[in-house]
N, C-alpha and C positions, 0 to 999 in steps of 0.2 A: 502493498500500499504506499501512496505517495506520503511525505512529508510537506506541512505548512511551507508554503512557497515566496508568501507575504512577512515581511521582515520589519517591524516597525522600528521609526529614525531613533537615536540616543533622546534628544529629547521627549518623544512622545514615551519611551522606556521609565525614564525620569517622573513624567506630570503620573501616569499609571501607575508607579512604584507609589508614588506618595497619595494618590487618590485611594488606593487600596488601604493605605495607613491610615488615613484618617480618616474614610469609612469606618472602619472598626474602632477608631477611637472613639467619632460619634456615636456608633452604637451603645459603645458600652456607657458612655458620658451620660446618654439619653437616657438608658436603662437604669443606672447607676447602679450597674452591676454587671461583670462578664469579664474579660480578660483581653486587655488592651494590649499587653506585654508579644506574645508568641506572634500576634498577626504583623505588628508591625517590624518585627525582625526578620520573619517570615517573608514578608511580603515580595523582596526582589525574587527569592526562587521560585514561589509559587506563578509570580508573573511570566517570569520565563519560562517554565513550562508551560503555560494554559497559551501562552503567545507564540510560541513557535513550534513545538510538541505536539500537544493535546490534542485528539483526533477527535471531534463530536461534532455534534449538531445541535444549539440549544434549542432549535425548535422542533423536536422531537429529542427530548430525554432517555427514551428509551428505544431508540438504533441500537440492536443486536450485537453490530459489531464495532461500535464505538471504544474510544480509549476509557478504562475507569481510574478516577481519580479518588484517591480514599484518603481523607482528610484525620491520620490516628489519633493524631494530639488534639483531639475534637474541644477541647477546652477554647481554642484559635478558632471556633466557629463563625466568628466574625469575618475571616480571612476567607473562608470558605462562604459564604455570603456577598462579600463584595465581590469574588470574582465571577456568581452567579446572575447576578445584577449587571455585571459592567459586558458580558459576554450575554446579554440579551434571553436568558431563561425567565420564566414568569416569576418573577422576583422583585418588583417595583419599588422604589425607592420607600414607598408606604409601608409596605414591611419592614424594613431594614430600620425604621424610626420606630418599629412596632418589638424591637430584639428583645427577646426574653419577658415576653409578656405573654398572658395565655390567651390563647387560640392564635397567635401567628406563625406563618411560617417562617420564624427563625427564632426556632427554640432555642435556649441555652448550650444545647451540644448539637452535634448536628443530630436529626432524627428519620431515619428512612421512612418514606409514606406522607412526611407533613410538607418537602421543599422540592419542587422539581429540581435535577442534577446531584442530589443527596445518594451517595450508592449505599450507602449503610450508616448505621446507626453507631457513633463513636464516643469517645469520654472514659468509658472503660478501658483504661491504658493499656495497651499491648494489642486489642482484639482488634483497631483498626489493621495496623500489619498481619495479623491473622487473616482476618478475612482478605486482605490485597492479595496474599498467598493463594488462599480459598480462589477468586477469580481468576491469578494466572493460572493456577492449576487447572481451571475450569477452559478457559482460553486453550491450552495445549492438548485437552482431550478434546475441545470440539475442533481443533484444527486436523486431528487427527481421522477427527470421520468424517469432517467437512472443509477438507484444505480447500476447495477452489471458491469458498465466502467466507473465510477465516482469516483476518490480520488485525488483529487489533492487541493494545498493550496494558499493562497494569501500573499506577503509578499511586505513591504515597508520600506522604510526609510525614517521619515521625517525629518524637520530641526525646528528651533525655528518660523523661519518666517512660513511655512506651520501651524503652530499651532496658530499661533495670525489670521490670515487671518479667515474672520467669516464663510466661507464655510467648516471649518473644525468643527467647532461645530457643523453643521447641519448633515453632514454625520456621524460623532461619535457618536451624539444622536442618527441616523438613526441607524445605526449597534449594538448598544449597545440593540435599543428597540427589532431588529430582532434576537441580540442572534448570531452573523455571528462565528462561533466558528475556521473556515477556513482561519480566517486572524489575522496575526501577525504586527505588527507595530512596528517598533524601533525608539527610536526617539534619533536623533544625539544632544544630550542636551551639546552644547559650551558653552552656553548664551553670542552667539555672534551675531550681527547683522552689516549691513554695517556701520552702523550710529556708534555704539559701544556695551557698556555693553548692552545685554536684561534688564536690571533692569533698567535702563534709562524708559524706554517704557513698558515693564510687569513684573508684580509679581505674577501672576496666578499659582496656584498649580497643573500642570499641571497632576501628577499622580493622585492627588484628583478627579480633572475635569474628568477624564477618567474612575476612579472608580466610581464616581455618575453616571457614562453614562450606568453600566454595565457592565465594561471590567472588564479582569482579568490585573491585573497592577503589576511590579516591577520593581527594581531599580538596576540597575549593576554601581555600585560606580566608577568601574576604568573601561574605555573604553578599555584597551589595555591587560583587561583578557581575553584572547580567551576560560579560560575554565569556567567562568563564565557567559561569554554569551552564551557558549554551553548549560551550563546548562539550565539557563534561557528558551532558547529555546525549548528546550527540555520539561519543563515544560508548556509553552506555549500553545506546539500544543497537550498536553494534557489532555488541559483546555476546555470547552463545551464554551466559552465566547468568544469574540474577544478580542485581548491579544495587551497590551502596555507595552511596555519594553523600560524606559528610562536610558539611558545609556550615562553615564558622559564622556564626552569626550575633547579634547583640540583642536579647530582648528589651521591649522597648525602644528600639533605636530614636533617635531623634527626640525623647524625653529628658528635659533638662532635669537634673536631681536624683532620676529614679531608671535611666538605663542602665543597662549591664547589673542590675540587682533584683532580687527576688520582690519588690517595692511592685516594680512592674508586671509583676504578672497574675494578679486575679481581683485588682480595682479600681476604679477610673480613677483615670490621669487625673481630674479636677480641672474644671475649667481655667482657672490661673495657668497652670502647667500645660494644656493642650491647646490654650493662647499661644505660650511660648514656643512649642515645639513648631505650630506653623508658623510664627516668625520666622524661625531658625532655618525653615523649608522654603521658606518667599510663598508660602501659602495663603492666599487672601482670601479665598472663597467661602461662603457661607457653611455651614454644616450640611452635609450629605448631598455636598456637590460633585458633578460628573463633569471636568474639562470635557469641551467641544471636542478637540483633539482626539483625544483618548475615547470619547464613545463613538467616534466614527472608524478609529481603529478596529477599538471592538467589534464594531458591525461587519467590519470587512471581515476580519478574522472569522467571527461567528457565519460570514456568506461561502466563504472556504468549506468548513467545515461541513454544510447544507451541499455543497458541490461534491463534496467527498461522501458523502451519502447517497447521493442522486448517482453516484457510478455506481457504488455496491449494489443499488438497487435495481441499475441495468446487470449486473454480475449477476444478479440470485435470479433476474428472469430468463437469462443465459444457462443458468444452472437446472433452473427449472424445466427448460425446456427439452435438455439432453438427459434428464434424470429426477424424471417426475415424481418416484417413489420416495427419493432420498429428500426431493424437497419438502415433498407431503410428511414426512417424517420428522425433517425440522422442524417446520411449522407447527407441527401435533406437540412436539417436545417442548417448545417454547411454550405454548398455549396450555401449558401443563394439563391439556387433553389425555385420557387413560386410553388408551386400545381397547377395543370389543371384545379382544380374546384373554382380557384378564381377569374378569371374575370366573368365569367357567373356569379358568386353570388356577383360581384357587380354592373355587368350589369342590375341586377333584382331588385336596388335600385330605384326603383322608386315611388312618390306618387302623385296623382292629385292634392293634398291642398297644399294650402300655408304653407309653416314651413321656422324655421332658418336652415340655413345653419349649425348650429352644430348639429340640428338635423339630419339631412342629413347626417350628418357624422356618429351621434352613431347610424344610421342602416348600414351605409358602415362598421364602424368597426364591427358588431355584424356579419357581412357577412364575413368580412375577418377571423375573430376568427372560426367562422364554419368550415373553412377550413386550417386554420395556427394553429396549437396549439403554435407555438413559440414565434406568436406574442402576446407580454405582454407588459404591462404600467401599468400607473396609470396619478394621477394628484396631484397637489400642493392644497389637499384640493378641490375640487370643483370638481368632476366625474360628479356629475349628473349638474350641470350647463354647461359643458362642453362638456360632449356628449360623455364620457369615461369610463361608467359605464361597467366592464365585467368582471360580476360572482364576485366567493367567491374573499378575499384579502387573499394575502399569511400571513403567522404569524411566529414564531418562530418553532410553532407545526408542522406546515404544509405550505412547498414551492411549491407545487403541483397545483395550482390555477395561474390566470395568469394577476390577477389585482395586485399592487402596490401600497397603498397606504404610499405615501412621506411625508404629512402633508406638513404644510406651510414652505416647503424648497424650493422654487424655483431653488435655484441653485444648491443645492445637488443634485436635483433630476435630473436636466440637465445633472450636471457631473457624478452620478450613473449612466443613462442612457449610456452617453460616455463608464464607461467601460465595461457593460453589453453588449454592440454590439463589443467591443474588444476580449472579450472574446471569441465570438462566438456561435453559436446554437441558438441565439434569433434575431429577429426583437424587437424594440423597440419602444415605444412612450411616450410621456410625453406633460400634456397639463396644460394648466390655462389662465385667462387672457392677452389680448396681450397688455396690457398696462405691465402687470409684467414681459413681457418678456426684461424689461431693469433689473430684480433680476438673470436671467440667462444669460444673454449676453456673459459674460467669456466663459463660460460652450459650447455653442451653436459656439463661433467663434472655440473652439478647434475642435468640431465636425465635421466641413468644413475644419479645416487645415487637420486632420486625414483622411479627407476623409470617415466619417462615417454615412450608412445611419439611422439614429436616425429621428424620425416624431416628429416636436412640432405642436400641436394641438395648437390652440392659436384662441380663441372667444373673442366676445363682442367687434367688429372690428373697432367701429368709434365711434361719438359722438352719435348715435342712443342709446348707451346705455341709455340715459336716466337721471333716477331722480338721479345717484350714482355721476353725476358731473364731472367735470375735472378731479381731480384725478384717475376716472376710464375711462376714454375717450381717447382713442389712438386718437393722430393727425397725430405728426412724425413718429410713430413706422414701420410702413409697411414699411416707405422709407428707415428707418434705418436699418430695415433687408434686401433690396434688394442692398444694397454696400457692403454685408458680400461675398466675393469671395467664390464664390460653394456653395452657400444657393439658393437651388429651392425656390423661394415665389411664393404660389398659390393661390388666393382669388376666391373661384367659387361662381356663380351668383343662381345656384339650384341645384335640386339633381342628374340630368346628369353630369352636372361638377364639384359636389363635388366628386361622381363616378370616376369620371375619375381625379381627384385631387389624391386621396389614390391609383388609379390604377397607376398614376408617382410615387408616393414616393412610392409603395411597390416595383415597379419594377427598382428602382435605387438603385444601391450598391454603388455606388460611393460620395455621400455625400448626407448631410442633406436636409431634405426640411419642410419648415414652411407653415404650412395649416391656412390660415385665414378667420375666420369664423362668422358668424352673430347671433346678439342676435335676432333680430325681423325676424319675417317673411317673407318672400320672396314669390312671385308668380313663380309659375314652368313654367319660360318663354320661349317659343318656338321661338328663332330668327329666323327668314328667313332668307334664302341666301342671300346673300348681291349684289347687283347691280351689274355690270362689270366695270361701269364708276358711278363716284358717283362725286357731286360738294362740298359734304359734308360729312365728315366720322367722327363720335362719335364712339370715345373708350372709354370704362369703364370698372370696376370691381365691383364683386361680388356686392351689394345690389343696386349700381348705377347704374347697368345692365339695369333694369325694369324701372326704369329716363330717360335714355339716350333713351327706345326703346318709349316711352311715348313722350319725346321731339321731337324724329324724326317723327312719325307720324303726330303730326302738323307743322312738316316743311315741310313735304311732301305737305302736304295740302294747302302751300304757293308756290309748284311750285319746290320748293327743289329736287334733287335727292340724298338723304342719304342715307348711310352704315352704321350698329351700328357693332360695334367689342366690344366681348365679349373678353377682356385680361387676360384669368385664368393666364397664366404666362406673365407679361408684356415684360419679355426678350425675347421672342419672337415675339413682335410686330414690325413690321414695316411700319412706317405711308405711306400714298399713295400722295405721291408728287403732282398728280396730282387734289389734294382735299385739302378743308380746312380742317385740323384733329383738334378738341375739343377732349380735356379730360376730363373724368368725374369723378373723385373718392372724397369719402368724408375722406380726410386726404390732408398731407403737397405735395404741386405743386412742391417741389423741383426737384424732379427726373424727372419730365414731361415738364419742361425747355427745350428749344432746341429740344424736341422729338414731340413736338406738337405745333400747332401755338394760341391754348388758352388754359388755362389749367384751368378748373375749380373744386375748391377744397377749402381746409380751413389748414390756416397758422396762427390757431391763438389757445390759448383751447377754449375749450366746457362749458357748463353752466348745471345746474341742473335743471331737467325739463323733463316732459313726452318727451321721444324719439322724436314723430315727431314733436312735436313744437320744439324742439332746433336742429333737422334738416331744420325746416323752418325757424327759427333767423338765420340759418346760411347758406340760399340759396339755401339749397337742396329740392325745390318743383320745378316741372312741368315751372312755371309759370316764378320762380327768373331763373331758367337758362335758358328759351329760351331767357330772357331779355339781359342775358350775350351774347348769343350766336349772338341774333340779332346785339346788339350793335357791334361787333365784326366782322359779316359781313358785314352791313352798311357802315362801318369805313374801310372796304379792296376794295382796288379797285376788 
């Protein structure tokens, strides 16, 4: 694909950089809240990237072959909003004036879906970099399948905080391992964090670190030198490795008394200091002004992006003419439409013999993969254990496969999956043991916040894990997932429910799903139709449904009318007010309190030992459950 041919003049460059700086400072000043320092220091690198390298069409922010830009240092959101405004995205100055106000298109940190041109939600430091890695991986996998119509790159600006976060190490290592050459990361090296100088807490040689990961690295010693930044970006695009450009900047550049200090980080400059900064820059325009010269230049650059888009549309039309079935597959995947053959394939996943729901899930995954080439994913080094084996693993030499070996990087895996989902064209899944969901929780929370349909396959779901002991036995984890807004949590009891869970996960396009699956074998239980009227209602999930059914059979023999409910998705369960409702789940009872009359569960850590013995030790046998139920029923009027 061609690069931008129009290069602004030196005078325009200076005006544009000052425009970005003062738009950001004006936004923060108007809101009396925000972070002016990062935008003022990083404006030159951002302008250089957007004016000379970024390939995008502001008239259509969803163009599938656009370059992606991620502001990982999301606290500098005013810089991104200034760029979007200048280049003609649907972000008028009235929205800049409403920065950080309720209901505005300019929230305090960039939020996916709120602002045209914002590729992902950032602010939790390091996750933007991770999502950029995911976008770059999705580009490589798209190019392997559709090379005729794929040619975009991914750019990110990161800060010192992003690089200190552990997730940055996970994903930078992963990107270097795969040689994701379409990824260019610019480091806003201003040597300042909120509390003071970076040197107070970190002395890493970041350039050496990224070189050790296998990245192309460069240092730009003057963050105001547009020519040097431009040259470094040009060399980065020509290198087959991912690129890390360390650009030395000054936080709060040009703000008297606070530039280069933490005082410029997270507070308005104040009217007097902002006026002084504008005087020093020779800026005499009113707040929120855009010089005509800058506006005209950005309009011309946006028009070039529109021409690039039009050229791509011609290329796609030619591709469609010679390969209509592949073009249709491309469109279907990007529209997140499921093939008609998917549901029959899932419904065929039935086994007569007992098996773990993780094994049922593997069969469902195999069935889905046979009809959905866009379904891709992997595990945090546990594919065989979690039932997520899905063929050949991608490598730096072959991105055409469906399986991704994420390594022991749970947080990185989940954040990369978010980036892949945001990129589009793929349905993604990732897996680990349920107990290790704690490692990836911050990224899962962003999946929900961004309404991305990432599928989390979380296995070994209770103390029945057994011998590995309490470090590997989830107790509070299912409940902790259920409280995340927008996360669909499904715990199936057999093959049929596991297939239904996969169907629900794949048909959902507006949020993530967690599949909670057993290590141990479960019977292929056929739950009979519930009686219309029952005196006792036992609601259970997953592996405890069989236990509930056995207890119910005994209670019926004692004269009770009993209904057993398998609550695949507890959020859809409503207790029968006319019955005594009892819950049975091998996990925390916190979420059942107030929903049922008696909650039978586990509110302590487990023990090491054979799984069935550990379950028995914690009261999960038919006899022990019956004792609890009888005690409750006999003590209740």
